[in-house]
N, C-alpha and C positions, 0 to 999 in steps of 0.2 A: 363638479367637485374636484379639487386638486388634491391628490394624495401626497403625503410626505414621502421623501426618499426612504427606501428600505435600508436598514442598517443592522448591525449586530444586536442592538437592543430589541429589535423586533423578533429575532430568533430566540432570545432569552425568554420571551413571552409565550413561545410555543412549548407549553409544559410537557406534552407527551413526547415531542421530539427531543427535548432537553433530557428527558429520562434516558433515552438511548445514548445520548452524548455522554452523560455521566457514567452510565454502565460501560461505555467504551473506554472512558478515561480510566476507570477502575481496572478493567481488563488489561489495558495497555500497561498500567503500572505494574501489575503482577507479571505480565509477559516480559517486560524489560528487566525485572529482577531475575526472573527465571532464565532469561537468555544468557545471563552471566553465570548464574548458579548451576544451570544444567550442563553447560560446557565444562565447567570445573568438575562437576559430579561425574560426568561420563568418563573423563580421563582419570579421575581419582579411583573409580570403581574398576575400570578396565585396564588402566595403565598401558593403553594401546592407542596410537594415533589412527590406526586403521579402523578401529571400532568407532572412533570419533567421527571419521569421514562417513562410515556406514550409516550411523544414526542421523547425521546431518542430512544425508541424501534421502533416507527413508522418510524423514520429516516432510519432504516436499512432494513425494510421490502421490499421496492421496489428492493433493490440490491439483496436480497436473492431470491425473487420470480419472479420479473419482468425481471431482466437482462438476464437470459437464453433465454427468449422469445424475448427480444429486440435484442439480438445478432443475432438471426435467422431472425428477421423481417427486419433488416437494410441491409441484403445481397442484393446486386444489387442496393442499393440506393447511393446517393451522400454523402459520409461520411463527407466531408468538410462542406456541407450545414447543416447536422445534428449537427455538433459541434457548428457552428455559432448560429443556432436557439436555441439550448439548453442553450448556454451561455446567450443569450438575454433573454430567458424565466426565467432563474434563477436570472438574474439581476433585471428583472421586479418584481419578487416575493419578493426578498429581499428589493427592494426599496419600495414596497407597505407596507411591515411590518414596515419599518422605518417611513414612512409617517403616517401610522395608529397610531404609538406610539406618534409622534409629535402632531397629531391632537386629540389624546385622545380617539380613538374608538377601540384600539387594545384589543383583548381578547384571551382566550385560543383556541377558535374554529378557529380564523383567523390564529393563530400560527400553529395549527395542519394542517389546509388546506395548508398553505404555505409550511410546511415541506413535506407533501405528494407530492405536485407538484414539488418541488425542487429535491426530491429524485428520482421521476420518470424520470425527465429530466437527472439526473446523470446516471441512469440505461441505457439510450440510448447513452450518450456521451462517457462513458468508452469504450464500444466495438468499437464505431466508431473511437475513437482516436487510439486504439490498432491496428486496421486493416490498418491504414495509414502508420505504421512504414516501411513496405517494399517499399513503394512508395517514401519515403523520405530519407532512409538510406540503404546502402548495408549491407549485413550480416556481412562482415568483420569488420564493425564499431559498431556492436551491443553492445559488452562488454563495450566499452568506452562511447558510446552514452547513454545507459541505466544507467550506473554508474554516468555519469555527471548529467543526469536528476534527479536521486535519491538524489545525494549529494546536488544539488542546491535546491531541494524542501525541504530537511531536514534543511538546513541552513536557508532558508526563513521561514520555520515553527517556528524555534527557535526564530528568530527575531520577527516574527509576534506575537507570544504568549507573548514575552517580552514587546512589545510596546502596546499591547491591553489594559492592565491595565492602562497604562499612558493615552491613548486616552480616555478611559471611565472616568477616574478621572478628567482629565483636561477639556475635552469637555463633552461628554455624550455617552450613549449607542447608541442613534440614529445616532450619528456621526460615530461611529465604524461600524454600519451596512450600512450606506451610502457608506463608503469606500469599504466595501465588494461588494456592488452593482456596484461601479465604476470599480472594478477589473474584473468583469464578462464582462462588455461592452468593456473594453480595450482588454481583451482576444479575444472576438469575432472579434474585428477590426483587430487584428494581424492574426488570422486564415483566415480572408477574403483575406489577401494578399498572402496566400500560393499558390505556383505554384506546382501542384502535377502531377506526371507522369500519363499519360493517363490511366484511368481505364475503363474497359468494364462494362457497366451497362445494365441490361436487363429490359426494360420497359414492365411491364405486370401488369394486374389488380390483386388485392389481391385475392389470392386463398388459402382457408383454408387448403386444402389437401397438396398443395405445401409447404405452410408454415410449416405444421406439419412434412412433409418429411424432410425439412431443419433442423428443430430442432432435429428430430430423427437422421439425418445424423451427426449432431454435436456430439451427445452422442456416436454413433457408431464409428465415427472417433477417439474420445477420448479413447474409450474402446479398440480399436485395437492397439493403440500406447502405449506400456508399459512405455516408458520414460515420456510421457505426464501424464499418470495416476500417476506415481511416484511423479512428481512435484506438481500435484494437492493435493495428500495426504500429501505431505510435507508442503504445504501452509496451508491446513486445520489444521494440527498438530500445526504449528507455531502459528497461530491465537488462537487456543484453549488453548495451554499450557501457553500462556502469560496472559490469563484472570485473574488468581489469583493475579499476580503481578500488573497488570494494575488497577484492581478493588479494591484491598485491600491495597493500598499504605498508606492511612491514618491510618488504624489499625496497619499496619506494623510499621510505625514510632512511633505511640503512645503506642501500647501494647507490641510490640516485642523489638524494638530498644530503646524505652524509651527516645526519643529525641523530637525535636520540628519541627516547620514548615520549618526550614532551611534545614532539611534533605530531605524534599520533593523536594526542589529546587536542592539539590545536586544530588539526584537520577535522576531527569528529565534532568538536564544539562549534567551530565556525560554520561547517556545513549544516549542522542541525539548526543553528540560529538563523541561517539563511533560509532554510526550509520553512521554519516557523514564520519568519517575516513575509516570505512570498505568499504563503497560504492566507495570511491575514490581510495582505494588501490586494489580493486578486479581485475580490468583488468590486472594490473601488476603481481599480485599473480597467476592469472589463467594461465599465460604464462609459469610458471615453476613448479607449485605445482599440485599434483594429486588432481583432483576435489573431490575425496572421502573425503579428509581432510576437505573440506568446510562443508560437511554434518555432518561428525563425530563431528567436533569442535562445530558447531552450535547447534546440537541436545543435546549433553551431557553437554555443558557449561550452558545451562538453568537449568538443574537438579542440577548441582553443585552450581549454584548461589542461588537456593532456600535453599539448605542445608547450604550454607555459611552464608546466612543472619541469620538463626536461630543459627548457631554456634557462630557467632560474638556476637550476643546479649547475649549469655550465658557466654562467656569466656573473652571478651574484656572489661576491666573496664575503660580504658582511652577514654574519649569522643573524643578527638582530633584524636587518633589513629583509632577509630571507623569510623569517618568521612572520613579519608584518605583511609582506606582499602575499605570501601563501595564505595567510589567514583572511586577508581581504578578498583574494581571488576565490577562495573556497566559499566565503560568505555570499559573494555575488552569484556564483554558479548555483549555490543552494537556492537562492531566490529564483533564478530563471527556471531551474528544474521544477521547483515547487509550483510556480505559476503555471507552467505548461502542464504539469500533472493534474493540478486542481482544475484547470480549464478543461482538460480531456475528460476527467471524471464527471464534472458537472454537466458538460454538453452530452456526454454519453447517456447519463441518467435522464436528461431532458428529452432525448430523442427516442426513447424506448417506450412502446406501449406497455401499460401496466401488466397485462397478461403475460408478457414475454420477459419481464424484469429478471425473475429468478434464473431462467435458462440462459439468457444472453449475458447477464453479468457473470454467471459461472463460466461461460466460454471465455470471456475477457480475462478473468483471473487465472484460468487454467493456461491460456496461451501466454500471458505475461510471465507466469511463474515458470513455464517450460523453457523460456529463453535462458534462465539462469544456469541450470545444469548443462544445457547444450553448449552455451558459450564458454562455461567453465571448463568443459572437456577440451575444447580447442585452445583455450588459454593455457591450460596445464601442459598440453603438447608443445606449444610455442615456448613456454617458459623453460623447457628443458633444452631448447635449441638456440634461443636468442637471449640477449640481456634484457633486463627490465626497461632500460632506456629505449631499446629498439621496439619492445612490445608496446610501450606507451605511444611511440611514434606511429606504430601500426594501428593502434586503437584510435588515435586522433585522425588518421587518414581514413579509416573505415567510417568514422562518424561523418566526415565531410562527404564521402561518396554516397552513403545512405541518405544523408541530409539533402543532397541534390535531388534525390527521388522524392523524398517526403515533402520537400518544399518547392517542388516544381509548380508551374502555374496551374496545371490541370488538377494537381492534388489539392492545392490551396483554394481552388475555386469551390471545392466542397464546403470549406469553412465559410466562404462568402455567402453561400446559399443558406447556411444555418443562421448566419448573422441577420440576413434579410428576414428569415422566418421569425426569429426572435423579436426583431423590431416590429414586425406586423402584429405579433401576439401582444406586445406591450401596448401598441396603438389600439388594438381591438379591445383590450382590457380597460383602457382609459375611456374609450368611447362608450363602452358598456356601462361604466360607472356613472357617466353623465347622461345616459339615455339616448346617445346618438347612434346612428347606424353606420356600419362600415361599408364603404362602397369600393 
């Protein structure tokens, strides 16, 4: 029996998985509105740039430090319940902030406390959500399933950021935050309806030694799997190397490109559209392209992009041409980064045994997130001593240097092994469906 090629229409038929996709879309819409509203709210309440930086930094601390422990702690627990409870907790915190603003007693300490609670809840929800994937979707659907989720979330984020300003201007900041609150509750309601394949949970009292052993087991498992270590390093690199671009867009536009606020929108929209396109195209490209190309194109395109931005600023005099070329370059780089990221996430999930999913995915997220504040610290030091042009040149050079290591023959051989294993799995599945034996 010849099976039809897998496509996005097959994912739409996976009802339980689609529930998590829809819940994620609703969550992302609220978060994208909140990302604009909360930044505005923090500065409005505190009137202090320092407090804005403090709350921004605190928001990432639980992910970096708590998530590895959370991933080990939730092993054996009901992941669906954890997702529901953390969504409800986040909704209550966001609602409290909005109510405090309306009633006039909101201050920086309430904002800080709410940020800590919300971030801690997210540190538990992420691993719980990741560990449910095998119970909702077969491995053969991973490429299209993860790509669909990534594309849908990116589109939703683009829409949410676009309407956030309108909501705040027409209504108020509190209205935007109440909308975010509602999305958490709707997400929890959708997750409540999930029908999950039976999972074996061990009911046992909290044991510190057992917990420590689980955490250590996650590190040991990750260390023994070369392919998983490679994808963790790739994720850390990607988050770190994009820090200069993400944090210095305003100086880039003003000091380097000598344009206005419109260029910020062009950069953001073109990059986002590229990310959406790349995630959507990945499953089809992965069926016939060597996966090494995804890594090579993703890694080196970032360095070329940094150099191109500086080059264009020096040699392109036409403002219209500058906008066109930068929009096109941003779109292409968005595609290559998205394909590489989707590939890494998909293969990472495929190569983890189910019992280790929560722990190891938490370690991945923690490591990748830690790269942002660390690199930001060094970028801020450099920014005080060198121009933005020089900083972008340094970032481009750094990308190529690290790229030589990540894309060396020895490192890429790990990917080749994964490709061969995936091909074997496909042949084994096809032979099984026709009743033939695998020799």
